[in-house]
N, C-alpha and C positions, 0 to 999 in steps of 0.2 A: 475483644480478648476470647483466644477461644483453649479452649484443654483438651492434649489430649493425651493418649499411652505411647513412645517411640519404643519398639522392637528389640533395641541391640543396645550392651554399653558402648560401639559407637560410635550410631547416633546420641546416645546420653551426652555423649562429651566430644562432641559436634553443639550440643544445646548449651554446652555448659561455654563454649566460645563464643554463643552468639552472646549470650548473659554475659558473660567475664569482659565484652568490648564493644557490647551496644550496640552488635553487627548484623544485619536483616539474614537471614539464608532461607531457605525450604527444605521441611521435612513431613517426611513421609509418617503416618501416625494412626492410631485408634480414637475415633472421637471420645472422649468421656462420656459420653450421653446418647447418644444416639449409635453408642459406637459403630458403629462406621468407617472406611479406609479409605483415610484423605490426604492431598497435599495443602500443606499450611506453606502460607509465609509471613514473617514476621522478626521480631526482636523476644530472643525470649526473654522471659521476666521470672521465670522460674521454677527451677528443675524437684518436683519434693518423688523418694525413693522410698517404693514398700520394703525395700528386702527381699533378699534368696530366697524365701518363703513364699516369695507372690507369685499370684496367678502369673502363669504365663502369655508374655504381653505386658501386663500388671505393673513390669519394677517402677517405670518413670511415670512419672505426671508430667507433665510441661506445659504453662501455661505462659500462651505466648498473648506479646500486645500483634495487636494486623501490622504488617507496612502499609501507607502510603501506596499508592495503586505507581507503577511503574520506578518503583523507589526502593532504599534501604534504610 
């Protein structure tokens, strides 16, 4: 399981589609613990919104279930 922040509302919308449809996707984001940029693949489990007053790039935190290698 990974947690990361997505940078914008377009990425957040893609996360909603993944969560609602149970479909794996690949996302770019900032790791919630290590704070490094990375690529993440899997099905979104949840999206937490911290509101418009959150620090830049920290509005939406995504929890992702990792996809198995080679598949969705």
